N, C-alpha and C positions, 0 to 999 in steps of 0.2 A: 860773220861780218856785219857791220851797221849798214842799215838801208840807207840809200843815197837821199839827199834832201828832197823832200816833196814826194817820196815814193815809200810806201808800206813795205815792212819786212815780210808780211804774210797777206796774201790775197790782194785784192784791189777793189776799189769802188768807182764806180762811174755814174754820171748823171744821164738819165734817160730823157728823150724828148718831151715826156710827160712832166718833167721837173722833179720827179722822183728818183731815188738813189737805188742802184743795184750792186750788192755784194757777190764776188766771186773768188773761188779759192782753187788750188789743186791739192786733192786728197792724198793720203799715204799710198793708195793704189795708182797714183800717177793721172788720174781723170779730173778734169775741171768740172766743177759744180757751182751752181748758183744758189743763192739763198732762196727758201721757198716762198719768200714775198719781198716786196720793195720797201723802201724806208722814206720817211718824210724828209730826213736829214742826212748829210754825209756822216755826221757823228754817230747817228744811231747805226748806220751800216757798218761803220768801223767797230763799234762795240759788239756787234754781232760776229764780226770776223774774229775778234779777240776771245770770244767764248769758245769757238769752234777750234781756234789754235791751242787753246787751253786743254780741251778734250783730247786733241792729238798727242799733245805732249805727256798728258797723263795715262794715254792708252786706253781712253775710254770712247774714243770715236768709232762710230759705225756708220757705214754707207747709209745715207737717208732713204734710199730705194729699197734697202733691205727690210725695213719695216713695213713695207707695203705689200710683202708676200701675205696672202690671205690664209688665215687659220684653217680652213677646210682642206686644202690640199696639203699644207704642211703637216697637220695632224694625221692625216690618213697615211702619208708617206712614213711619218715616224713609226707608226705601229707596224706598217709592212716591213720596215728596215730593221726593227729590233729583233734580237734574239729572244724569243718568248716560247714558252710552252704552249702547245696547240689550244689547250682550254684557256689559258691566259690571254692569248691572241684574240680568241673569239669574245672573251669577256670585255677586252678593251674595245674592240670593234662596236660591240652592242653599246657600251657607255658612250662612245664618241658619236655613233649614228643617232642615238635616241636622246641624249642630254646635252651634247657639246654642239655638235655640227648645226642643228636646227636654230639655235639661239646665237652662236658666235662665229659660225663658219665663215660668214661672209665679210667679217672685219679682218683689217689688216693687223698683223702682229703688234706693230708699233701703236695701233689705236686702242688696244685693249689696256685698261687702266684698273687699278684696284676698285674703283667706283663701279666699273663695267662688271666686275667680278661679283660684287656685292648684289647689284640689280639682277644678275643672272641667277645666282643661288636663290635669291628671294622668289623669283619666277618659277624656278623648278619646284620648290616647296609649296608655293601657293597653287601649283598646277598638279599636285597630287603625288609628286615624286617623294618617295621616303627618304628620311634623313641619311640612312646608311648609303642609299644609292647616290644622293647628293654629294656625300663625303667621298665616294670613290670616283665620281666624275670629276670633283675638284682635284683630287690627288693625281688623277691621270692628266688633266690639263696642266697642273703645276709641273709634273715630270716633262711634258712636251715642251713647254715654255722654258724650263731649265736648259734644255738642249739649245733652244733658240738663243739664249743668253750666253752660256758658258762654252759650248762647242762650235756653233755656227756664227755666234756673235752677230745676230741680226737685230736684236734689241738690247737695250742697256740694262734694264732691271725686269725681274719677273713680277707681274702684277699679283701673282697668286702668293702673297705673303701676309695674309690676313690671319691673325691668331685665332685659333678654335675652329676654323672651317675644316680641318684635316681630322677632327675627332667627333665622335659620337657615343653616347652612353649605350653600353651593351649590357643588358640584363643578365645577371648571373645564370648559367645554364643549370638545370636540375641534375643532381647526381643520384644514380640508383644505388641501393644497398646491395650487398651480395645476396641476401634473401630474394630481392625483388629481381635480380639478374637470373637466378635459378628458376624462379617462377615463370619469368617471360620465356626463358628457353624451353621449359616443358610445354608451353602452350604454342610452340612453333611446329610446323610439320617436321618429322624426324630429320630430314635432310638439312634443315636449317638450324637445328638446336646447337650444333657445335659452333656455327657462325657467330651466334649471340654470345657464347661462352667465351670464344677466342678474341672477339672484339672487345669484351669487357675487360678481360685480364691481360691482354697483350698491349692495348692502347693503339693498335693499328688502325689507320683510316680505312673508310669504305673502299676507296679505289685501290689501296694497297692490299686488303683481303681479297678483293675480286680478282686481283691479278697473280695471287700465289699459285704456284705450281707444286707437284709432288716433290720435285728436285730441290726446293726451297725449304722443305721440312726435314728437320734431322730429330727423330723421336728419341734417338739415344742420348743425344746431348740435350734434348728438350729445347731447341731452338728453332725459329724461322727466319730466313733471310728476306729482306724487302729491297729486291734490286729493280722493281718496276712498279707502276700503277696502271690502272685501266681508267680512261677517261671518257665520259660521254660528250661527244662533239656533235655539231649539227647534221654532220654527214655520216654519223655512225660511231661506233666504239673504236678506241685506238689505245694500244699499249705504248707506254713511254716510260722514261726514267722517273723517279720520284720527284716530288715538289721542289726539293732542293738537294745539294750534296749531302746535307745531314740527314735527308730521308733515306738514303742508301745505307742500310744498317742491318744488324742481326740482333734479334730480341729473344731473351730466354723466357720460356713460359712457365708459369707455376704448374705445379703438379696436376691441379684441378683442371687446367686446360689441356694439358698433354694427354690425360686420360681420355677426355671426351674427343679430342682430335684424332687420337689413335683409332677409335672405334669408327669415326667418320670416315677416315682414310680407307678403312677396311670395307665398309659398307657401300661408299658412293663415289670413290675416286678411282679412275683407271690405273693400271700399273705402270704405264709410261711415265718417264721423268718430266715430260712436258704436260701431263694431265692437269688441268685446273683443279684446285682444291675444292672451291666453292662454285657451284653452277645452279642453273635453273632446273626445273623438272625434267626438261629434255636435253640437258647437257650444254645448254647455251650459256654464253657469259651472263653474269648477273647485271641486272639493271635496276637501279634503285626504285624506279616506279613500278616495274613489274613485280619486284620482290614484295613491295608493301601490299599490293593486291593479292598476291599468292598466299600470303601468310595471314592475311587479315589484321594487318598491323595494329589498326586503331582499336579493335575489339580485343586483341591480345594485351595491349597495354592496359585497358581497363581491368581485365581479368587478373592480371598480375599486380594491380594495385600500384602501377607505376606513376610518377609524377605527371601532372598535366603538362601538356605540350612537349612530351619527350620525344627527342629525335634518336634515329640509330646512332648518329655521330656523338650523342651524349654518353653512350655506353663507354666511350674512350675515356670519359672523365672518371668513370668508376676505377678503372685500372690505374690512371695516373695518380688519383687520390690514395689508392692503396700503395703505390710505390712511394709516394711521398711520406706516408705515415710509417714506413719502415726506417726513415731517417736517411734515405738516399740523398746524395749531394746534389747540387744544382747541375753539375756536369753530367752526373748519372742520369738524372731526369731528362736532360736535353737529348742525350743520346737514345734513351728508350722512347721518347715522343718523336724524335726525328725533327727536332727544332734546331735552328742555327743561332738563335738568339735566347738570352736568358729569361726574357719576359714572361713566357708562359711557365717556365719552370719555377720561377719565383712566386708566381701566383698560387700555384698547387702548394708550395712549401709554406707560404703565409697563412693560406686559407685552411690548412688541415689541423682541426682541433683535436682529432684522435691521437696525433703525435703529441701535443701538447698535454693531453691527459697522461700518456705514457711517461712523459718527463716529469710531471707532478708525482706520479707514483714512485718513480725513481728516486725523487727528493725524499719523499716520506720514508722510504726504506733506509737511506743514508742517514736522515735526521734520527730515526729510532735507534740504529745501530750506534751512532756516535753518543747518544744520550745514554744508552746502557753501558758504554765503555766508561763515560765520565762518572756514572753512579757507581760502577764497580771501583774505580780509583778512590772515590770519596769513601766507600766502605772501608777499603783496604787501609786508607790513611788513618781513619778514626779508630779503628781496631788496634793498629799499633800504638796510637797515642794513649788509649786507655790501659793497655798492658804495662806500658812503662811507668805508669803512676802508681801502680800497686807494688808495695814493698813486701818482701817475704814475711816480715814480722806482723804485717797487717792482714795476711791471709786467713780466713775463717778456719777455726779448728774442727768444726764439725760439718759434714756434708749436708746435714738437714738444714743448716742456716743458708746454703746456696740457693735453695729453691726459690725463696721470695725474689732473690737478686735476678736470678735467670728469667722468672716470669716477668719482672719489670723491663728486663732487657729486650724480651721478645715483644712486649706490647709497645715499647718505645722504638719503633724502627727508625733507622736513620732517615733524615730529612733528603738525603741524596737519592734513597731508593724510591722515596715518594715522588720526587721530582723526575726521576726517569719513567716511572709508570705514567705520569702525566704527559710525558712527551709522545707516548705511542699514539700515532695517528690513525683513527680508524678510517679505513678506505671508504670512500662513498660508492654506492651502489652504482655500477656503470651502466648507462643506458644503452640502447642500441647505437652502434657506431656504423661507419661505412662498410666495416668488414663483418658485421653481425649476421649470422645465419639463422637467428631466431625465427621460428615460423617456418622455415623450410628444411630443417634437419631430418624431417620424417619423409621427404619427398623422394621420389625415384632419382631425380638428378643429384640431389645431396648425398644419396646413399652411393651412387656410382662414383661420385668424386671422392668419398670417404674411403671406399673400398680400393679406388685406384691409388 
């Protein structure tokens, strides 16, 4: 219905005793609100009301006071109310406490703009925060403010929309060869040798290995189940579900790992189904820090000739590269690694040069086979053509006269045969690959695996 003459359809404007004009309106929630400032003219106040009315019609309106909620309280509540793994919750709390709260916590949600985010990130990096930590803090803040926009409708836009702030360059991690893995296992105290072998050839994470129980191992089938992981929290160690639903899986071990694991179970693991497979010297759960000290990790790496900066988690890359080299599909690799996304599986597939060499060798075999077939066909065709041109009356009368002809025919080999020989590809000498055991075939660990 049209507004009455002299009366606005939406909101109203009144003149204050000061001579300035005030705009007021009733919002979708039924509450009357005033403009945050006064205006010099009635026309300016009316334009402001038109903008507000447009936001309401398009569904973009938010209560002005909603943006006044402080980030500090909102962010802490967001972390507390989210369904998170215990370790993830602690990581989020630390990121917010160290990198977000001190710089942005006192600001209202509506006051945080893209420029605010750029200044904040620059302050973090200039203050010594590493780029990976700055990226993690930015990603957490973006997730918090996404909820403020989409679910709680407290602000109109997320200021964390700056390209490149959610990524950083990750150097490629070193990958150990099979020979290096065996050499490292032999430099471990006996109760930890199987831990290194199984970690390298199964692709399980540290927390998954530390949580394995005897009931999870099926030596007959050669498999291990991964129904849980062990996480180191601020208040102690805690068993919980794997990192994601995809992490709950069953992994088949290669014979090399099965042999070593069987010996380990017999020597170091209790008979009960709940007995932990890998423990410390006194039967306590594994802690990464205690493990490194107990085995002399740094000196063991040097003695085994491992790449510089090698971490225990890098053993997982050896198994994943070996799996990719077999031609496993992306879905197969995702299952084995316990990943829900294809990203990591594709990285292993694209980076595996050993598989590419196997493909090239297979191409060589096919090229040679088909070239031989073509040469044989050419010889057969030429032989038939030569026979058909000789008439009985032209046949030599004496066998002695055939000898020069035969010698000439032998010396003049068909071109097709020479072409076929030219297509035979000499295989290049294969250098050490990720699966090469050169240098370790005579070691006790290698002999044990071979005999198993």
